[in-house]
C-alpha positions as a Markdown table, in Angstrom:
| # | Residue | x | y | z |
|---|---|---|---|---|
| 1 | Unk | 72.3 | 175.7 | -9.0 |
| 2 | Unk | 69.4 | 173.2 | -8.3 |
| 3 | Unk | 67.6 | 175.7 | -6.1 |
| 4 | Unk | 68.1 | 178.4 | -8.7 |
| 5 | Unk | 66.6 | 176.3 | -11.5 |
| 6 | Unk | 63.7 | 175.4 | -9.3 |
| 7 | Unk | 62.9 | 179.0 | -8.4 |
| 8 | Unk | 63.3 | 180.1 | -12.0 |
| 9 | Unk | 61.1 | 177.5 | -13.7 |
| 10 | Unk | 58.6 | 176.2 | -11.2 |
| 11 | Unk | 56.0 | 178.6 | -9.9 |
| 12 | Unk | 54.7 | 177.9 | -6.4 |
| 13 | Unk | 57.5 | 175.3 | -6.1 |
| 14 | Unk | 56.8 | 174.7 | -2.4 |
| 15 | Unk | 53.3 | 173.4 | -3.1 |
| 16 | Unk | 54.5 | 169.9 | -4.0 |
| 17 | Unk | 51.1 | 168.3 | -3.3 |
| 18 | Unk | 49.7 | 170.1 | -6.3 |
| 19 | Unk | 49.8 | 167.8 | -9.3 |
| 20 | Unk | 50.6 | 170.6 | -11.7 |
| 21 | Unk | 53.6 | 171.7 | -9.6 |
| 22 | Unk | 54.7 | 168.1 | -9.3 |
| 23 | Unk | 54.5 | 167.7 | -13.1 |
| 24 | Unk | 56.7 | 170.8 | -13.5 |
| 25 | Unk | 59.3 | 169.2 | -11.4 |
| 26 | Unk | 59.2 | 166.2 | -13.6 |
| 27 | Unk | 59.5 | 168.3 | -16.7 |
| 28 | Unk | 62.4 | 170.3 | -15.3 |
| 29 | Unk | 64.3 | 167.0 | -14.5 |
| 30 | Unk | 63.5 | 165.6 | -18.0 |
| 31 | Unk | 64.5 | 168.7 | -20.0 |
| 32 | Unk | 67.8 | 169.1 | -18.1 |
| 33 | Unk | 68.5 | 165.4 | -18.6 |
| 34 | Unk | 67.9 | 165.6 | -22.4 |
| 35 | Unk | 70.1 | 168.7 | -22.8 |
| 36 | Unk | 73.0 | 167.4 | -20.7 |
| 37 | Unk | 72.9 | 163.9 | -22.2 |
| 38 | Unk | 72.7 | 165.0 | -25.8 |
| 39 | Unk | 75.7 | 167.3 | -25.3 |
| 40 | Unk | 77.7 | 164.5 | -23.6 |
| 41 | Unk | 76.7 | 162.0 | -26.3 |
| 42 | Unk | 78.1 | 164.3 | -29.1 |
| 43 | Unk | 81.3 | 165.0 | -27.1 |
| 44 | Unk | 82.0 | 161.4 | -26.3 |
| 45 | Unk | 81.1 | 160.2 | -29.8 |
| 46 | Unk | 83.8 | 162.6 | -31.1 |
| 47 | Unk | 86.2 | 161.3 | -28.5 |
| 48 | Unk | 85.5 | 157.7 | -29.3 |
| 49 | Unk | 86.1 | 158.4 | -33.0 |
| 50 | Unk | 89.4 | 160.2 | -32.2 |
| 51 | Unk | 90.7 | 157.3 | -30.1 |
| 52 | Unk | 89.0 | 154.4 | -31.8 |
| 53 | Unk | 87.9 | 153.3 | -28.3 |
| 54 | Unk | 84.9 | 151.0 | -28.0 |
| 55 | Unk | 84.5 | 151.8 | -24.3 |
| 56 | Unk | 84.2 | 155.6 | -25.0 |
| 57 | Unk | 81.7 | 154.9 | -27.8 |
| 58 | Unk | 79.8 | 152.6 | -25.5 |
| 59 | Unk | 79.7 | 155.4 | -22.8 |
| 60 | Unk | 78.5 | 157.8 | -25.5 |
| 61 | Unk | 75.6 | 155.5 | -26.5 |
| 62 | Unk | 74.8 | 155.1 | -22.8 |
| 63 | Unk | 74.3 | 158.9 | -22.7 |
| 64 | Unk | 72.2 | 158.8 | -25.8 |
| 65 | Unk | 70.0 | 156.1 | -24.1 |
| 66 | Unk | 69.8 | 158.4 | -21.0 |
| 67 | Unk | 68.5 | 161.2 | -23.3 |
| 68 | Unk | 65.9 | 158.9 | -24.6 |
| 69 | Unk | 65.0 | 157.8 | -21.1 |
| 70 | Unk | 64.5 | 161.5 | -20.2 |
| 71 | Unk | 62.1 | 161.9 | -23.1 |
| 72 | Unk | 60.1 | 158.9 | -21.9 |
| 73 | Unk | 60.1 | 160.3 | -18.4 |
| 74 | Unk | 58.7 | 163.6 | -19.7 |
| 75 | Unk | 55.9 | 161.7 | -21.5 |
| 76 | Unk | 55.3 | 159.7 | -18.4 |
| 77 | Unk | 54.9 | 162.8 | -16.2 |
| 78 | Unk | 52.6 | 164.4 | -18.9 |
| 79 | Unk | 50.3 | 161.3 | -19.1 |
| 80 | Unk | 50.3 | 160.8 | -15.3 |
| 81 | Unk | 49.0 | 164.3 | -14.8 |
| 82 | Unk | 45.9 | 163.6 | -16.8 |
| 83 | Unk | 42.7 | 163.9 | -14.6 |
| 84 | Unk | 40.5 | 160.9 | -13.7 |
| 85 | Unk | 37.9 | 159.8 | -16.2 |
| 86 | Unk | 35.3 | 157.1 | -16.6 |
| 87 | Unk | 37.7 | 154.4 | -17.6 |
| 88 | Unk | 40.4 | 155.4 | -15.0 |
| 89 | Unk | 38.5 | 156.7 | -11.9 |
| 90 | Unk | 41.7 | 157.0 | -9.8 |
| 91 | Unk | 43.6 | 159.0 | -12.5 |
| 92 | Unk | 46.6 | 158.1 | -14.5 |
| 93 | Unk | 49.4 | 158.4 | -11.9 |
| 94 | Unk | 50.8 | 154.9 | -12.5 |
| 95 | Unk | 51.9 | 156.1 | -16.0 |
| 96 | Unk | 55.0 | 157.5 | -14.2 |
| 97 | Unk | 55.8 | 154.0 | -13.0 |
| 98 | Unk | 55.2 | 152.5 | -16.4 |
| 99 | Unk | 57.5 | 155.1 | -18.0 |
| 100 | Unk | 60.2 | 154.2 | -15.5 |
| 101 | Unk | 59.8 | 150.5 | -16.5 |
| 102 | Unk | 60.2 | 151.4 | -20.2 |
| 103 | Unk | 63.3 | 153.3 | -19.3 |
| 104 | Unk | 64.7 | 150.3 | -17.4 |
| 105 | Unk | 64.1 | 148.0 | -20.4 |
| 106 | Unk | 65.8 | 150.5 | -22.7 |
| 107 | Unk | 68.8 | 150.6 | -20.4 |
| 108 | Unk | 69.0 | 146.8 | -20.3 |
| 109 | Unk | 68.9 | 146.5 | -24.1 |
| 110 | Unk | 71.8 | 149.1 | -24.4 |
| 111 | Unk | 73.8 | 147.0 | -21.9 |
| 112 | Unk | 73.3 | 143.8 | -23.8 |
| 113 | Unk | 74.3 | 145.4 | -27.1 |
| 114 | Unk | 77.4 | 146.9 | -25.5 |
| 115 | Unk | 78.5 | 143.6 | -24.1 |
| 116 | Unk | 78.4 | 142.1 | -27.6 |
| 117 | Unk | 80.4 | 145.0 | -29.1 |
| 118 | Unk | 83.0 | 144.8 | -26.3 |
| 119 | Unk | 83.4 | 141.0 | -26.7 |
| 120 | Unk | 84.0 | 141.6 | -30.5 |
| 121 | Unk | 86.6 | 144.3 | -29.5 |
| 122 | Unk | 88.4 | 141.8 | -27.3 |
| 123 | Unk | 88.5 | 139.2 | -30.0 |
| 124 | Unk | 89.6 | 141.7 | -32.6 |
| 125 | Unk | 91.5 | 144.4 | -30.7 |
| 126 | Unk | 92.5 | 147.7 | -32.2 |
| 127 | Unk | 95.1 | 150.1 | -31.0 |
| 128 | Unk | 93.7 | 153.0 | -28.9 |
| 129 | Unk | 95.0 | 156.4 | -29.8 |
| 130 | Unk | 95.8 | 158.8 | -27.0 |
| 131 | Unk | 93.9 | 162.1 | -27.1 |
| 132 | Unk | 94.1 | 164.8 | -24.5 |
| 133 | Unk | 90.8 | 166.2 | -25.7 |
| 134 | Unk | 89.2 | 162.8 | -25.0 |
| 135 | Unk | 90.6 | 162.8 | -21.5 |
| 136 | Unk | 89.2 | 166.3 | -20.9 |
| 137 | Unk | 85.8 | 165.3 | -22.3 |
| 138 | Unk | 85.6 | 162.3 | -20.0 |
| 139 | Unk | 86.7 | 164.4 | -16.9 |
| 140 | Unk | 84.0 | 167.0 | -17.7 |
| 141 | Unk | 81.5 | 164.2 | -18.2 |
| 142 | Unk | 82.2 | 162.8 | -14.7 |
| 143 | Unk | 81.6 | 166.3 | -13.2 |
| 144 | Unk | 78.4 | 166.8 | -15.2 |
| 145 | Unk | 77.0 | 163.4 | -14.4 |
| 146 | Unk | 77.8 | 163.8 | -10.7 |
| 147 | Unk | 75.9 | 167.1 | -10.7 |
| 148 | Unk | 73.0 | 165.5 | -12.6 |
| 149 | Unk | 72.8 | 162.7 | -10.0 |
| 150 | Unk | 72.6 | 165.1 | -7.1 |
| 151 | Unk | 70.1 | 167.3 | -9.1 |
| 152 | Unk | 67.7 | 164.5 | -9.9 |
| 153 | Unk | 68.0 | 163.0 | -6.4 |
| 154 | Unk | 67.0 | 166.3 | -4.9 |
| 155 | Unk | 64.0 | 166.7 | -7.2 |
| 156 | Unk | 63.0 | 163.1 | -6.5 |
| 157 | Unk | 63.1 | 163.6 | -2.8 |
| 158 | Unk | 61.1 | 166.9 | -3.0 |
| 159 | Unk | 58.2 | 165.2 | -4.9 |
| 160 | Unk | 58.8 | 161.6 | -3.9 |
| 161 | Unk | 59.2 | 160.5 | -7.5 |
| 162 | Unk | 60.4 | 156.9 | -8.2 |
| 163 | Unk | 61.2 | 157.9 | -11.8 |
| 164 | Unk | 63.5 | 160.8 | -10.8 |
| 165 | Unk | 65.2 | 158.8 | -8.1 |
| 166 | Unk | 65.9 | 156.1 | -10.7 |
| 167 | Unk | 67.3 | 158.7 | -13.0 |
| 168 | Unk | 69.6 | 159.9 | -10.2 |
| 169 | Unk | 70.8 | 156.4 | -9.6 |
| 170 | Unk | 71.5 | 156.0 | -13.3 |
| 171 | Unk | 73.6 | 159.3 | -13.3 |
| 172 | Unk | 75.6 | 158.2 | -10.3 |
| 173 | Unk | 76.3 | 154.8 | -12.0 |
| 174 | Unk | 77.4 | 156.7 | -15.1 |
| 175 | Unk | 80.0 | 158.5 | -13.0 |
| 176 | Unk | 81.5 | 155.1 | -12.2 |
| 177 | Unk | 81.3 | 153.8 | -15.8 |
| 178 | Unk | 82.9 | 156.9 | -17.2 |
| 179 | Unk | 85.7 | 156.8 | -14.6 |
| 180 | Unk | 86.2 | 153.1 | -15.6 |
| 181 | Unk | 86.5 | 154.1 | -19.2 |
| 182 | Unk | 89.0 | 156.8 | -18.4 |
| 183 | Unk | 91.1 | 154.4 | -16.3 |
| 184 | Unk | 91.0 | 151.9 | -19.1 |
| 185 | Unk | 92.3 | 154.4 | -21.6 |
| 186 | Unk | 95.1 | 155.5 | -19.3 |
| 187 | Unk | 96.2 | 151.9 | -18.5 |
| 188 | Unk | 96.2 | 151.1 | -22.3 |
| 189 | Unk | 98.4 | 154.2 | -23.0 |
| 190 | Unk | 100.8 | 153.6 | -20.1 |
| 191 | Unk | 101.2 | 149.9 | -20.4 |
| 192 | Unk | 100.7 | 149.4 | -24.2 |
| 193 | Unk | 98.2 | 146.6 | -23.3 |
| 194 | Unk | 94.7 | 147.3 | -24.7 |
| 195 | Unk | 92.0 | 146.7 | -22.1 |
| 196 | Unk | 89.5 | 148.8 | -24.0 |
| 197 | Unk | 87.2 | 145.8 | -24.7 |
| 198 | Unk | 87.3 | 144.7 | -21.1 |
| 199 | Unk | 86.6 | 148.2 | -19.9 |
| 200 | Unk | 83.6 | 148.2 | -22.3 |
| 201 | Unk | 82.3 | 145.1 | -20.6 |
| 202 | Unk | 82.6 | 146.7 | -17.2 |
| 203 | Unk | 80.7 | 149.7 | -18.5 |
| 204 | Unk | 78.0 | 147.4 | -19.9 |
| 205 | Unk | 77.7 | 145.5 | -16.7 |
| 206 | Unk | 77.2 | 148.7 | -14.7 |
| 207 | Unk | 74.5 | 149.7 | -17.3 |
| 208 | Unk | 72.8 | 146.3 | -16.9 |
| 209 | Unk | 72.9 | 146.5 | -13.1 |
| 210 | Unk | 71.3 | 150.0 | -13.2 |
| 211 | Unk | 68.6 | 148.7 | -15.6 |
| 212 | Unk | 67.7 | 145.7 | -13.5 |
| 213 | Unk | 67.6 | 147.7 | -10.2 |
| 214 | Unk | 65.5 | 150.4 | -11.8 |
| 215 | Unk | 63.1 | 147.8 | -13.2 |
| 216 | Unk | 62.9 | 146.1 | -9.8 |
| 217 | Unk | 61.9 | 149.3 | -8.1 |
| 218 | Unk | 59.3 | 150.3 | -10.7 |
| 219 | Unk | 57.8 | 146.7 | -10.8 |
| 220 | Unk | 57.5 | 146.8 | -7.0 |
| 221 | Unk | 55.4 | 150.0 | -7.3 |
| 222 | Unk | 53.3 | 148.5 | -10.1 |
| 223 | Unk | 52.7 | 145.2 | -8.3 |
| 224 | Unk | 51.8 | 147.0 | -5.0 |
| 225 | Unk | 54.5 | 147.1 | -2.4 |
| 226 | Unk | 54.0 | 147.5 | 1.3 |
| 227 | Unk | 53.2 | 151.1 | 2.4 |
| 228 | Unk | 55.6 | 153.2 | 4.3 |
| 229 | Unk | 55.5 | 152.2 | 8.0 |
| 230 | Unk | 55.8 | 155.7 | 9.2 |
| 231 | Unk | 52.8 | 156.8 | 7.0 |
| 232 | Unk | 50.7 | 153.9 | 8.3 |
| 233 | Unk | 51.6 | 154.8 | 11.9 |
| 234 | Unk | 50.6 | 158.4 | 11.4 |
| 235 | Unk | 47.2 | 157.3 | 10.0 |
| 236 | Unk | 46.6 | 154.9 | 12.9 |
| 237 | Unk | 47.5 | 157.6 | 15.5 |
| 238 | Unk | 45.3 | 160.2 | 13.8 |
| 239 | Unk | 42.3 | 157.8 | 13.8 |
| 240 | Unk | 42.9 | 156.7 | 17.4 |
| 241 | Unk | 43.0 | 160.4 | 18.5 |
| 242 | Unk | 39.2 | 160.5 | 18.1 |
| 243 | Unk | 37.3 | 159.8 | 21.3 |
| 244 | Unk | 35.0 | 157.1 | 20.1 |
| 245 | Unk | 37.6 | 155.0 | 18.3 |
| 246 | Unk | 39.2 | 152.4 | 20.5 |
| 247 | Unk | 41.2 | 150.4 | 17.9 |
| 248 | Unk | 42.4 | 150.3 | 14.3 |
| 249 | Unk | 43.2 | 147.2 | 12.1 |
| 250 | Unk | 43.3 | 146.0 | 8.5 |
| 251 | Unk | 44.7 | 149.3 | 7.3 |
| 252 | Unk | 45.5 | 149.1 | 3.6 |
| 253 | Unk | 47.1 | 151.7 | 1.4 |
| 254 | Unk | 46.1 | 151.4 | -2.3 |
| 255 | Unk | 48.7 | 153.3 | -4.4 |
| 256 | Unk | 47.4 | 154.7 | -7.7 |
| 257 | Unk | 50.5 | 156.8 | -8.4 |
| 258 | Unk | 52.4 | 159.5 | -6.6 |
| 259 | Unk | 50.1 | 161.7 | -4.6 |
| 260 | Unk | 47.1 | 159.4 | -5.4 |
| 261 | Unk | 46.4 | 156.9 | -2.6 |
| 262 | Unk | 43.3 | 155.4 | -1.2 |
| 263 | Unk | 43.4 | 154.2 | 2.5 |
| 264 | Unk | 40.9 | 151.7 | 3.8 |
| 265 | Unk | 40.8 | 150.6 | 7.5 |
| 266 | Unk | 38.6 | 149.1 | 10.2 |
| 267 | Unk | 37.9 | 151.3 | 13.2 |
| 268 | Unk | 36.8 | 149.6 | 16.4 |
| 269 | Unk | 34.0 | 151.4 | 18.2 |
| 270 | Unk | 32.0 | 150.7 | 21.3 |
| 271 | Unk | 28.9 | 148.6 | 20.4 |
| 272 | Unk | 26.6 | 150.5 | 22.7 |
| 273 | Unk | 27.3 | 153.9 | 21.1 |
| 274 | Unk | 24.6 | 155.7 | 19.1 |
| 275 | Unk | 24.9 | 154.6 | 15.5 |
| 276 | Unk | 24.2 | 158.1 | 14.0 |
| 277 | Unk | 26.7 | 159.7 | 16.3 |
| 278 | Unk | 29.5 | 157.3 | 15.4 |
| 279 | Unk | 28.7 | 157.5 | 11.7 |
| 280 | Unk | 29.1 | 161.3 | 11.9 |
| 281 | Unk | 32.5 | 160.8 | 13.7 |
| 282 | Unk | 33.6 | 158.4 | 10.9 |
| 283 | Unk | 32.7 | 160.9 | 8.3 |
| 284 | Unk | 34.7 | 163.6 | 10.1 |
| 285 | Unk | 37.7 | 161.3 | 10.3 |
| 286 | Unk | 37.6 | 160.5 | 6.6 |
| 287 | Unk | 37.4 | 164.2 | 5.7 |
| 288 | Unk | 40.2 | 165.1 | 8.1 |
| 289 | Unk | 42.5 | 162.3 | 6.8 |
| 290 | Unk | 42.0 | 163.6 | 3.2 |
| 291 | Unk | 42.8 | 167.2 | 4.3 |
| 292 | Unk | 45.9 | 166.2 | 6.4 |
| 293 | Unk | 47.4 | 163.4 | 4.4 |
| 294 | Unk | 46.0 | 164.0 | 0.9 |
| 295 | Unk | 44.5 | 160.6 | 0.6 |
| 296 | Unk | 41.0 | 159.3 | 0.0 |
| 297 | Unk | 39.9 | 157.2 | 3.0 |
| 298 | Unk | 37.2 | 154.6 | 3.5 |
| 299 | Unk | 36.6 | 153.5 | 7.1 |
| 300 | Unk | 34.6 | 150.4 | 8.1 |
| 301 | Unk | 33.1 | 150.4 | 11.7 |
| 302 | Unk | 33.7 | 147.3 | 13.8 |
| 303 | Unk | 31.4 | 147.4 | 17.0 |
| 304 | Unk | 33.1 | 145.7 | 19.9 |
| 305 | Unk | 32.1 | 145.1 | 23.6 |
| 306 | Unk | 34.0 | 147.6 | 25.8 |
| 307 | Unk | 31.8 | 147.6 | 29.0 |
| 308 | Unk | 31.9 | 143.8 | 29.9 |
| 309 | Unk | 34.6 | 143.1 | 32.4 |
| 310 | Unk | 34.7 | 139.4 | 31.7 |
| 311 | Unk | 35.1 | 139.9 | 27.9 |
| 312 | Unk | 37.8 | 142.5 | 28.4 |
| 313 | Unk | 39.8 | 140.3 | 30.8 |
| 314 | Unk | 39.7 | 137.3 | 28.5 |
| 315 | Unk | 40.6 | 139.5 | 25.5 |
| 316 | Unk | 43.6 | 140.9 | 27.4 |
| 317 | Unk | 44.8 | 137.4 | 28.4 |
| 318 | Unk | 44.4 | 136.0 | 24.9 |
| 319 | Unk | 46.3 | 139.0 | 23.4 |
| 320 | Unk | 49.2 | 138.3 | 25.8 |
| 321 | Unk | 49.2 | 134.5 | 25.1 |
| 322 | Unk | 49.4 | 134.9 | 21.3 |
| 323 | Unk | 52.4 | 137.2 | 21.9 |
| 324 | Unk | 54.1 | 134.2 | 23.5 |
| 325 | Unk | 53.7 | 132.3 | 20.2 |
| 326 | Unk | 55.4 | 135.2 | 18.4 |
| 327 | Unk | 55.8 | 138.9 | 19.3 |
| 328 | Unk | 54.7 | 140.0 | 15.9 |
| 329 | Unk | 51.2 | 138.4 | 16.3 |
| 330 | Unk | 48.2 | 140.6 | 17.1 |
| 331 | Unk | 44.5 | 140.0 | 17.5 |
| 332 | Unk | 41.3 | 142.1 | 16.9 |
| 333 | Unk | 37.5 | 141.9 | 16.6 |
| 334 | Unk | 37.4 | 139.9 | 19.8 |
| 335 | Unk | 34.0 | 138.4 | 20.9 |
| 336 | Unk | 32.7 | 135.8 | 23.3 |
| 337 | Unk | 29.6 | 133.7 | 22.7 |
| 338 | Unk | 28.7 | 131.6 | 25.7 |
| 339 | Unk | 26.8 | 128.3 | 25.3 |
| 340 | Unk | 25.6 | 125.5 | 27.6 |
| 341 | Unk | 28.7 | 123.3 | 27.0 |
| 342 | Unk | 31.4 | 125.6 | 25.8 |
| 343 | Unk | 32.2 | 129.3 | 25.0 |
| 344 | Unk | 33.4 | 130.4 | 21.6 |
| 345 | Unk | 36.2 | 133.0 | 21.4 |
| 346 | Unk | 35.8 | 134.6 | 18.0 |
| 347 | Unk | 38.6 | 136.9 | 16.7 |
| 348 | Unk | 41.1 | 137.6 | 13.9 |
| 349 | Unk | 44.8 | 136.8 | 14.2 |
| 350 | Unk | 47.2 | 138.9 | 12.3 |
| 351 | Unk | 50.6 | 137.4 | 11.3 |
| 352 | Unk | 53.4 | 138.6 | 8.9 |
| 353 | Unk | 53.8 | 137.3 | 5.4 |
| 354 | Unk | 56.2 | 134.3 | 5.2 |
| 355 | Unk | 55.5 | 133.5 | 8.8 |
| 356 | Unk | 57.4 | 130.5 | 10.2 |
| 357 | Unk | 54.1 | 128.7 | 10.9 |
| 358 | Unk | 51.3 | 127.9 | 8.5 |
| 359 | Unk | 47.8 | 129.3 | 9.0 |
| 360 | Unk | 46.7 | 125.9 | 10.3 |
| 361 | Unk | 49.6 | 125.7 | 12.8 |
| 362 | Unk | 48.8 | 129.2 | 14.0 |
| 363 | Unk | 45.2 | 128.2 | 14.7 |
| 364 | Unk | 46.4 | 125.1 | 16.6 |
| 365 | Unk | 48.7 | 127.2 | 18.7 |
| 366 | Unk | 46.0 | 129.7 | 19.4 |
| 367 | Unk | 43.5 | 126.9 | 20.3 |
| 368 | Unk | 46.1 | 125.4 | 22.7 |
| 369 | Unk | 46.6 | 128.8 | 24.3 |
| 370 | Unk | 42.8 | 129.3 | 24.8 |
| 371 | Unk | 42.6 | 125.9 | 26.5 |
| 372 | Unk | 45.2 | 127.0 | 29.1 |
| 373 | Unk | 42.7 | 129.6 | 30.2 |
| 374 | Unk | 39.7 | 127.4 | 30.3 |
| 375 | Unk | 39.0 | 123.9 | 28.9 |
| 376 | Unk | 35.6 | 125.0 | 27.8 |
| 377 | Unk | 37.0 | 127.7 | 25.5 |
| 378 | Unk | 36.8 | 127.0 | 21.7 |
| 379 | Unk | 38.3 | 129.4 | 19.2 |
| 380 | Unk | 36.9 | 130.5 | 15.9 |
| 381 | Unk | 39.8 | 132.2 | 14.3 |
| 382 | Unk | 40.4 | 133.9 | 11.0 |
| 383 | Unk | 44.1 | 134.3 | 10.1 |
| 384 | Unk | 45.0 | 137.7 | 8.4 |
| 385 | Unk | 48.2 | 138.9 | 6.9 |
| 386 | Unk | 49.8 | 142.3 | 7.7 |
| 387 | Unk | 49.8 | 144.9 | 5.0 |
| 388 | Unk | 52.8 | 146.8 | 6.2 |
| 389 | Unk | 56.3 | 145.7 | 7.1 |
| 390 | Unk | 57.4 | 146.7 | 10.6 |
| 391 | Unk | 60.7 | 146.1 | 12.4 |
| 392 | Unk | 60.1 | 144.2 | 15.6 |
């Protein structure tokens, strides 16, 4: 069914790097979400009125909020597709994240309201009336929501959309909440003990959980989370594949929305190479990265000594020594400046965020390591933080 809808309503559906195609995926997910959720809301509202069940009514309102969320998602995709302008030179892609955050807040508000209603139902219980129609409606709802979860998850994976992935998560949680409502109704009928209000609280808690998790994911994107390690590795390997590049560091991915990223990095090049030649190579790398990975790229050249045996040997030894401090530490931009009384070793040390040592302690450990090589070595160290999380 999902593949059929994609083929019917999205022209050139395989060209997911195209922003217009991507926008159509978002519209398809939003329209299907609005249609299904409105139908489920009406059906569950009728069921709730027939049975006087607060948990069914709560579940109906949850579907109504989902329909509203789909409308916000549609607006978000529409606004995120706007081209760049003077005030927003990197486009409007983050509007998709903002729409996801608004959806999260709406979900949380619905959950809070439903908890209040459920508590009132516990304090002032009412008899729940059995209705086979209501049971059928809830069973159909579970099937529809399960399909919607799979549908949105597939769309989200195809275009790597946080908003659609959040919608998929919401649909799957709705399956659990509706199943809880159905179980509560059956228990109330079979035992004569009304747990309708308690079931309503369970539903509300699931809704709140979904809202908070969705908000967390979208806030991470807005705040600027660590880039995908595999993507970073591919960029590094691509840059290092060029003959004149001998090292890569300080690679940062700036995310301005899905499909809108700017990559900046430092490329180490031999200091003796012709400046015009290496400048031409850097230009070629930037163009190739844009073509291959769909990102803007800015590369800073770092000239380093590559033909001095003494420098290379000390560089290799220092790199090995800092690994003894911690395997996650790396160094770059290594230089040696000899003087009459001592030799300065100048380089950057890269450590993870929340490292077990402070920056000052790292410098002290590195200074001690340099002294084990030669008492006349002094270190001039700048401590950097990694921009991407890697498993050691």
